[in-house]
C-alpha positions as a Markdown table, in Angstrom:
| # | Residue | x | y | z |
|---|---|---|---|---|
| 1 | Met | -1.4 | 63.4 | 10.0 |
| 2 | Ala | -4.8 | 63.3 | 8.2 |
| 3 | Ala | -3.1 | 63.3 | 4.8 |
| 4 | Ser | -0.9 | 60.7 | 5.8 |
| 5 | Lys | -3.9 | 58.5 | 7.4 |
| 6 | Ser | -5.8 | 59.3 | 4.1 |
| 7 | Gly | -3.0 | 58.1 | 1.9 |
| 8 | Phe | -2.7 | 54.8 | 3.9 |
| 9 | Met | -6.4 | 54.0 | 3.4 |
| 10 | Lys | -6.1 | 54.7 | -0.3 |
| 11 | Asp | -3.2 | 52.3 | -0.5 |
| 12 | Ala | -5.0 | 49.8 | 1.4 |
| 13 | Leu | -7.9 | 50.0 | -0.7 |
| 14 | Ile | -6.0 | 49.7 | -3.8 |
| 15 | Leu | -4.2 | 46.6 | -2.6 |
| 16 | Phe | -7.5 | 45.0 | -1.6 |
| 17 | Ala | -9.0 | 45.6 | -4.9 |
| 18 | Ile | -5.9 | 44.1 | -6.7 |
| 19 | Thr | -6.3 | 41.0 | -4.4 |
| 20 | Leu | -10.0 | 40.8 | -4.9 |
| 21 | Ile | -9.5 | 40.9 | -8.6 |
| 22 | Ser | -6.6 | 38.5 | -8.7 |
| 23 | Gly | -8.7 | 36.0 | -6.6 |
| 24 | Ile | -11.6 | 36.3 | -9.0 |
| 25 | Cys | -9.3 | 35.7 | -12.0 |
| 26 | Leu | -7.6 | 32.6 | -10.4 |
| 27 | Gly | -11.0 | 31.4 | -9.5 |
| 28 | Phe | -12.1 | 31.6 | -13.2 |
| 29 | Val | -8.9 | 30.0 | -14.5 |
| 30 | Tyr | -9.3 | 27.1 | -11.9 |
| 31 | Gln | -12.9 | 26.6 | -13.2 |
| 32 | Val | -12.2 | 26.7 | -16.8 |
| 33 | Thr | -9.3 | 24.3 | -16.4 |
| 34 | Lys | -10.6 | 21.9 | -13.8 |
| 35 | Gly | -12.7 | 20.0 | -16.4 |
| 36 | Pro | -10.1 | 19.3 | -18.9 |
| 37 | Ile | -7.5 | 18.3 | -16.3 |
| 38 | Glu | -10.1 | 15.9 | -14.7 |
| 39 | Gln | -10.9 | 14.3 | -18.2 |
| 40 | Ala | -7.3 | 14.1 | -19.1 |
| 41 | Thr | -6.4 | 12.4 | -15.7 |
| 42 | Ile | -9.5 | 9.8 | -16.4 |
| 43 | Ala | -8.2 | 9.1 | -19.9 |
| 44 | Ser | -4.7 | 8.7 | -18.7 |
| 45 | Asn | -5.8 | 6.3 | -15.8 |
| 46 | Asn | -8.2 | 4.2 | -18.2 |
| 47 | Ala | -5.2 | 3.8 | -20.6 |
| 48 | Thr | -3.1 | 2.3 | -17.7 |
| 49 | Tyr | -5.9 | 0.0 | -16.7 |
| 50 | Arg | -6.2 | -1.3 | -20.2 |
| 51 | Gln | -2.5 | -1.9 | -20.2 |
| 52 | Val | -2.5 | -3.9 | -17.0 |
| 53 | Leu | -5.9 | -5.8 | -17.8 |
| 54 | Ser | -6.2 | -5.9 | -21.4 |
| 55 | Ala | -8.9 | -8.2 | -21.6 |
| 56 | Ala | -11.3 | -5.5 | -20.1 |
| 57 | Glu | -13.0 | -2.9 | -22.0 |
| 58 | Glu | -14.6 | -0.9 | -19.2 |
| 59 | Phe | -13.9 | -0.3 | -15.5 |
| 60 | Thr | -16.0 | 0.5 | -12.7 |
| 61 | Asp | -15.5 | 0.6 | -8.7 |
| 62 | Val | -16.2 | -2.7 | -6.9 |
| 63 | Glu | -19.2 | -2.2 | -4.8 |
| 64 | Gly | -18.3 | -1.4 | -1.3 |
| 65 | Ser | -14.6 | -1.1 | -2.0 |
| 66 | Gln | -14.2 | 2.5 | -1.0 |
| 67 | Glu | -15.9 | 1.9 | 2.5 |
| 68 | Lys | -13.5 | -1.1 | 3.1 |
| 69 | Ile | -10.6 | 1.1 | 2.0 |
| 70 | Ala | -11.6 | 3.9 | 4.6 |
| 71 | Ala | -12.2 | 1.2 | 7.3 |
| 72 | Met | -8.5 | -0.1 | 6.7 |
| 73 | Lys | -7.2 | 3.5 | 6.7 |
| 74 | Glu | -8.9 | 4.4 | 9.9 |
| 75 | Ser | -7.8 | 1.2 | 11.6 |
| 76 | Gly | -4.3 | 1.3 | 10.5 |
| 77 | Glu | -4.6 | -2.4 | 9.0 |
| 78 | Leu | -2.0 | -2.0 | 6.5 |
| 79 | Ser | 0.5 | -0.6 | 8.8 |
| 80 | Gly | 1.4 | -3.7 | 10.7 |
| 81 | Leu | 1.9 | -5.7 | 7.8 |
| 82 | Gly | 5.6 | -4.8 | 7.2 |
| 83 | Phe | 5.0 | -3.1 | 3.8 |
| 84 | Gly | 6.0 | 0.4 | 4.9 |
| 85 | Gly | 4.1 | 3.5 | 4.1 |
| 86 | Val | 1.6 | 2.0 | 1.8 |
| 87 | Ala | -2.0 | 2.9 | 1.0 |
| 88 | Leu | -4.9 | 1.7 | -1.1 |
| 89 | Glu | -6.7 | 4.2 | -3.5 |
| 90 | Ser | -9.5 | 2.2 | -5.3 |
| 91 | Val | -10.5 | -1.2 | -6.5 |
| 92 | Leu | -12.1 | -1.6 | -9.9 |
| 93 | Val | -13.7 | -4.6 | -11.8 |
| 94 | Gly | -12.8 | -5.0 | -15.3 |
| 95 | Lys | -15.4 | -6.0 | -17.7 |
| 96 | Asp | -15.2 | -7.3 | -21.4 |
| 97 | Ala | -17.2 | -6.2 | -24.4 |
| 98 | Ser | -20.0 | -8.6 | -23.4 |
| 99 | Gly | -20.3 | -7.3 | -19.8 |
| 100 | Ala | -18.5 | -10.3 | -18.4 |
| 101 | Glu | -16.1 | -9.8 | -15.5 |
| 102 | Val | -12.6 | -10.7 | -16.5 |
| 103 | Gly | -10.5 | -9.4 | -13.6 |
| 104 | Tyr | -9.6 | -6.5 | -11.2 |
| 105 | Val | -7.4 | -3.4 | -11.1 |
| 106 | Ile | -6.3 | -2.3 | -7.6 |
| 107 | Asn | -4.8 | 1.3 | -7.3 |
| 108 | Ser | -2.3 | 1.5 | -4.6 |
| 109 | Leu | 0.8 | 3.6 | -3.5 |
| 110 | Ser | 3.8 | 3.6 | -1.3 |
| 111 | Asn | 5.3 | 6.8 | 0.2 |
| 112 | Asp | 8.5 | 5.2 | 0.7 |
| 113 | Ser | 10.0 | 5.6 | -2.8 |
| 114 | Tyr | 13.3 | 7.5 | -3.2 |
| 115 | Gly | 11.4 | 10.5 | -4.8 |
| 116 | Gly | 8.5 | 10.4 | -2.7 |
| 117 | Ala | 5.1 | 8.7 | -3.4 |
| 118 | Val | 4.8 | 6.1 | -6.1 |
| 119 | Lys | 1.5 | 5.3 | -7.4 |
| 120 | Ile | 0.7 | 1.9 | -9.3 |
| 121 | Ser | -2.3 | 0.1 | -10.9 |
| 122 | Val | -2.1 | -3.7 | -10.7 |
| 123 | Gly | -4.2 | -5.9 | -12.9 |
| 124 | Phe | -5.3 | -9.3 | -11.7 |
| 125 | Asp | -7.2 | -12.1 | -13.6 |
| 126 | Met | -10.2 | -13.8 | -11.9 |
| 127 | Asp | -7.7 | -16.4 | -10.4 |
| 128 | Gly | -5.7 | -13.6 | -8.6 |
| 129 | Thr | -2.6 | -13.9 | -11.1 |
| 130 | Ile | -1.0 | -10.5 | -11.9 |
| 131 | Thr | -1.5 | -9.6 | -15.5 |
| 132 | Gly | 0.1 | -6.3 | -15.5 |
| 133 | Leu | 1.6 | -3.4 | -13.5 |
| 134 | Gly | 1.4 | 0.3 | -14.4 |
| 135 | Ile | 3.1 | 3.0 | -12.9 |
| 136 | Arg | 0.8 | 6.1 | -12.6 |
| 137 | Glu | 3.0 | 8.5 | -10.8 |
| 138 | Ile | 6.7 | 8.3 | -9.8 |
| 139 | Asn | 9.2 | 11.1 | -9.1 |
| 140 | Asp | 12.3 | 9.2 | -8.9 |
| 141 | Thr | 15.9 | 9.7 | -10.4 |
| 142 | Pro | 16.1 | 9.4 | -14.1 |
| 143 | Gly | 18.3 | 6.4 | -14.9 |
| 144 | Leu | 17.8 | 4.9 | -11.5 |
| 145 | Gly | 14.5 | 4.9 | -9.9 |
| 146 | Leu | 12.6 | 5.7 | -13.0 |
| 147 | Lys | 13.7 | 2.5 | -14.4 |
| 148 | Ala | 10.8 | 1.1 | -12.4 |
| 149 | Lys | 8.7 | 2.2 | -15.4 |
| 150 | Glu | 10.7 | 0.0 | -17.9 |
| 151 | Pro | 9.3 | -3.5 | -18.8 |
| 152 | Lys | 12.5 | -5.2 | -17.6 |
| 153 | Phe | 11.3 | -4.3 | -14.0 |
| 154 | Lys | 7.5 | -4.2 | -14.5 |
| 155 | Asp | 7.2 | -7.5 | -16.4 |
| 156 | Gln | 8.6 | -9.4 | -13.4 |
| 157 | Phe | 5.3 | -9.2 | -11.8 |
| 158 | Val | 3.3 | -10.5 | -14.6 |
| 159 | Gly | 2.2 | -14.3 | -13.7 |
| 160 | Lys | 2.8 | -13.9 | -10.0 |
| 161 | Asn | 0.3 | -15.3 | -7.8 |
| 162 | Ala | 1.3 | -15.1 | -4.4 |
| 163 | Glu | 0.2 | -13.7 | -0.9 |
| 164 | Ser | 3.2 | -11.2 | -1.0 |
| 165 | Leu | 6.3 | -10.4 | -3.0 |
| 166 | Thr | 9.8 | -9.7 | -1.7 |
| 167 | Val | 12.7 | -7.9 | -3.5 |
| 168 | Thr | 16.2 | -9.6 | -3.9 |
| 169 | Lys | 19.6 | -8.2 | -5.1 |
| 170 | Thr | 21.0 | -11.6 | -5.6 |
| 171 | Gly | 18.9 | -12.7 | -8.6 |
| 172 | Ala | 15.3 | -13.9 | -8.3 |
| 173 | Ser | 14.9 | -17.8 | -7.7 |
| 174 | Ala | 11.5 | -18.2 | -6.0 |
| 175 | Asp | 8.2 | -17.4 | -7.5 |
| 176 | Asn | 7.6 | -14.7 | -4.8 |
| 177 | Glu | 11.0 | -12.9 | -5.4 |
| 178 | Ile | 11.6 | -9.6 | -7.6 |
| 179 | Asp | 15.0 | -8.5 | -8.8 |
| 180 | Ala | 15.8 | -5.1 | -7.5 |
| 181 | Ile | 16.7 | -2.5 | -9.9 |
| 182 | Ser | 20.3 | -1.9 | -10.0 |
| 183 | Gly | 21.3 | 1.1 | -7.8 |
| 184 | Ala | 17.5 | 1.8 | -6.9 |
| 185 | Thr | 16.6 | -0.8 | -4.2 |
| 186 | Ile | 14.6 | 1.8 | -2.4 |
| 187 | Thr | 12.4 | 2.4 | -5.3 |
| 188 | Ser | 12.1 | -1.4 | -6.0 |
| 189 | Asn | 11.0 | -2.2 | -2.4 |
| 190 | Ala | 8.4 | 0.7 | -2.5 |
| 191 | Val | 7.0 | -0.4 | -5.9 |
| 192 | Thr | 6.8 | -4.1 | -4.6 |
| 193 | Asn | 5.2 | -3.1 | -1.3 |
| 194 | Ala | 2.5 | -1.2 | -3.1 |
| 195 | Val | 1.8 | -4.3 | -5.1 |
| 196 | Asn | 1.9 | -6.2 | -1.8 |
| 197 | Ala | -0.9 | -3.8 | -0.5 |
| 198 | Ala | -3.0 | -4.6 | -3.7 |
| 199 | Leu | -2.3 | -8.4 | -3.0 |
| 200 | Tyr | -3.3 | -8.0 | 0.5 |
| 201 | Tyr | -6.6 | -6.6 | -0.3 |
| 202 | Leu | -7.3 | -9.1 | -3.1 |
| 203 | His | -6.6 | -12.1 | -0.8 |
| 204 | Asn | -8.3 | -10.8 | 2.5 |
| 205 | Cys | -11.0 | -8.2 | 1.4 |
| 206 | Met | -12.7 | -9.2 | -1.7 |
| 207 | Glu | -15.9 | -11.3 | -1.4 |
């Protein structure tokens, strides 16, 4: 019995040592890769920002925007607008090489896309007209929902200046309408509602 207990304790100590060493190794790998991953994400996001607001050279958070976004989330303000499961992530001001403000980039998302969350960046000029739409994250079906990344769909938003947009499957005939992607209406609605969240912030929360 004593030998059995001793063997059990030995096995437990070996398992503990393996777990401890594995944890230390994983922590080391995380610390080594954390910085490069963050830098790659920042570079990718900045590339998207320049695509949607090409007149800007640099982008910084709009002062007080994070506090406003947090307050909206706490109050559930967006949930009563009919846009589904949308959320705002950040609001940036874009400046040109001289430092003059040339527009805004609003990052938002919808959790209602076919493949889950779709995260977008919407560029606006100083008059509130959409200058570009960038898809930062989407996990939809190739050949269907992933067509949201293609210019044929994204470019429909450029030049729009409305309080909100709606999706149609019969051909856009009004300035606030967006043609759905064939076979991917759920994705089309999700992207459009994420844009609507950005529009709502632009028209109601910007000073």
